[in-house]
N, C-alpha and C positions, 0 to 999 in steps of 0.2 A: 544651453550655451555649452559648446565643446570646449574643453581645456586644452590650452597650448601645450605643446611638449617641447623642452629644449634637449636636443642631441648634442652631447659632447663627444667630439672626435679628436683624440691625440693621435699625432701621425709623426713619423720620422723616416725619410727615405723610403716611401711607399709609393713612388711613381709607377710602378707596375700594377698598383692595386686601387690607388685613391680615387680613380673614375668609376670603378664598379662600386666602390664603397658609397660615394656620394649619389650615384645614379640609383642605387637601392632605396635612397631616401626619397629622392625626387619622385620615384615610382609608387610609393607608398599610396594605398588608397585613402589613407587618413592624411589630410594636407594641413592642418593647424599645426605646424611645427616650425622651428628654427634650428639650425645647425651650426654649432660653434666649433670650428677646427682650430686646433691648437698645433701649429707647425713648430716642432722643436728643432729649428735651424736645420732643416734638411739640407743635404749636400747634393741631392739630385734634383729633378724637376717637380717634385711634390708640390711646392707652393705654387709654381706656374701653372700647373694643372688645376688645382683647386681654385686658384684666382679665376680662371675662365668660367667655371661653374658660378662662383660668386658674381662674378659681373652679369650673368645672365639672370640669376635668381637672388633677389635682395633678402630672401630668408637664409642664405648662407653667409656666414661671417668668418673671418679669418683672424686669428692672433698668430704673429710670427715672432719667434724669438731671435734675438740677435746672435745669441751662443746657445750651444745645446746644453740644456738642463740634466738630461740623462734620467735614468730611472730612479736615482736617489731622490730626485725632486719632483716624481711623477705626480704625487698628491698636490703639490703646488701648481702644476700645469692643469690638472683637473679643476682645482679650486679657482684659478685664474678664470677659467671659463664659467663655473657656476656663479662667480660674483657678477658676471654680465647676463645670467640667465633670466630670461621673463616668463619660462613655462612654469605650469603648476607641477609638472612632473619632469624628472631627468631621465633621459635613456643613454645608454653607453653603446658607442659603436667606434672601435677603434680602425685606424685608416687602412688596414688590411683585410677587415672583415666585411660582412655584407648582410642584408636582411631579406626575407621573403615579402613580398608587396603588401601582405595583409597583416604584418606584425604590429605596427602601432595600433590600427583599427581593432583588432581582437584585444590587444592587452590594455588598452586604455578603456574599453567598455568594460571589461571585467575587473580592472583594479577600481574603478570609479564605483561600481556596484558594490564591491566588497569592503570598501573603507580601509584597505591594507595599505601599510606605510611602504611596502616594496613588493615587487613581483618579479618572478622569473619563469623560465620554462625550459625545455628541452632545447638541444642544439646539435648541429651537424658539423663535424670537423673535416675540413677539405684538404687537399695537397696545395703546393703553391700554385697550381693552375685554376684551382676552384674546384675540383673534381672531388665529390663526397668519398669519405674513407672510413668513417666512423660516426655511430650517433651516441650521443649523451642523453641519457634519461635516468630517472630515479625510482628505484624500488624500495621504498621506505613508507612508514605509516604517513598518512595524509596529514594528520594533526601536527607532526613533527616538521613535515616539510612547509606547513603553512604557518610555523611557529606559533601554534595554538594550543596553549595559552603561551604569551609571551615569553621567550627564552627557550621554548621547546626544542628549537633547532640547534642548540648548542652542543647536546651529545652528538649529534651527527658530525659537527666540525671537529670535535674532540677525536673522533676516530682517525683524522688525518687523511681520510679517504674521500671525504665527502667535499666536493666544491660546487659553486654556482659559477657558470660561465657568464662573464660580463656582458657579452653581446646580446644576451636575454634580458638583462636587467632594466627595470624602470622603479624609480624611486620618488616618493613624494618630496618635492624640493623644500618645503618648509621644515619638514623633519629631518632632512639632509643638512640643512642650515643650522638646526637646532643643535646637531651633536658636533658642530664645528666644520661641517663640510667633509670632503673626502679625508679619510683617515691615513696615517702612515705609522710604520714600525721600524725599529732600529735594525731589527734582523731580516725582516721581510719587505723589500722595497716596494712592492706593488700595492695599489690601493684597495683590491678587490676584498681580501679577506678582513683586513682591519675594518674596512667601511661596513661590510655586512654583518660582522660580530657586534659593532656599535648599534647597528640598526636593530639587531634582534632583541634588544632590551627596550626598544620604544614602540612595539606594537606588532599586530599580525603580519605575516607574509600572505602572498598569494602565488602558489605554484600552478603552473598551466601545464598540463601533459600534452604539450603539441610543440613543434619546431618553431622557434622565434628567431632563430639566427644561425649564421654560418661562421665559424671560427677557423680562419685559414692558418695552416701550419707552413711557415716559410723560413728559410735558412737564417735570415737576419732578425728573427724575431727576439725581443728583449728577453722574454721568459726563457727561451732556449739557451741563450748565451748565459743567462744567470744560472739556470739549472745545472747546465753542463759543468759548470766551475765548482759547484758544491759537491759535498760528499756523497749525499743520498738524494740528488735530483730535488733538492730544495724542501725535503720534508723535514729535516731538524729545524730549518729556519721557519717553516709554518708552526712547528711544535713550539718554538719560543715565542712566536707572535701570539699564539692561542694562550699560552700561560701568562703571558704579560698582560692580555686582556682580563683574564680571570682575576689577577692581583689587583689590578686597576679598579675592577668592580666587585670586591670581594665582600661587600656589604648587600650586593644583590642576592636574593634567595637562591636563584638558579646557579648563579657563579660560586656562591657558597657551598651549595650541595656537590658541585663538580670538584671543588677544592678539597672536600672531604674524601673524595674518591681518588686523590692524585696518585696515591701509589699503584693502584689497580690501572689507573689511565696510563701512567707511565710505563707500564709493563707491555701493555698491548702497543702503545706507541712505539717503544723501543723495538719490539719484533717487526713492526712495519718499517721502521727506519733502517734496520739492519738488513731486511729484505730487499729495499731499495738499493743499498749500498752494494749488496751482492749482485744485483741485477742491473746495476748502472750501465754496463756496457751494451746489454741488451736494449735498454731504454733509449740510449743515444742512437743505437742502430735503428730502431723501430721509428724514432723521431725522424732521422735522416731520411728513412724510406719515404716518411710522409711529404718530404720537400719536393720530391719528384713531380715534374709536371707531365702532361699527356698521358700515356698509358701507365697506370699504376696498380700493382698487383693487389693492393689493398681494397680496390673498388669492389673486386668480387666478394670480399668478406663483407663490406658494407651493404652490398645487395641483399645478403642473407639476413643481416642484422635489421635492415630496414623493414624487410618482408615481416620478420618476427614482430617488430615494433608495431606495424600496423595492425597484424593479426591480433596481438594482445589488446589493443585499444579497442577493437570490434566487440570484445566481451567484457569489457569492464562496465 
């Protein structure tokens, strides 16, 4: 019997992107899914567009907020959908992102065989029009990426350079509910890092060295608005989030070990944060460049990156 997957799709003012997002779900080779869309009181036609899909396909359900909850209540929006989830696994697909058609089929097969509590993979960043401009992959020890043994991935998060792109994530529902659902932090408003850190103490992960999602860069993204207002493009906030996590779990052997290395970690983290502060104008410029639709000069760089990526995979 194939397990059902619940796809959680938070969205706000994504009228230009929500159709492709939903269509990438409908087009999946794996069809035992439900999609729960949480519309955070969009001021455009996002809800109307999503409703047309939901009317045709009963697997698509929509929760609509009367007032905008915003990023400070993002975890609440996710958990609102989680409470209605009927799937064995949870997949994340934000309203401006999309998937390759074999994403669910490949990932569900591998996570079921592995017994992992969480799975993720490589991803491609696109500009606002969906044109690929950068590939995200991981060049770390496979045991660390697979969080084997449990907690092994924490030193990667401690660098502040490592991140898991949510569009590739798949989480075992029972484990997610066991940790209290999607997590939030007082300094870092997004759910990804707090939730993935909490899951890292609950079991092994499964990293899949293949493209499992497309992450769109667009002008009104909540991440860009948040990062551009911070001193170091959000890195200080991530540092505080990570430190809070260690303190809350100080009795855990893995967390305890990192706390003993606190001075060394803070020195390396401070260097990265300072560098992000110095290069913030460049980061904002590069992110703004990614917002372009149509002909994007970053596409040429992507072509080279992707060719290199495929070449390396041939010899692994």
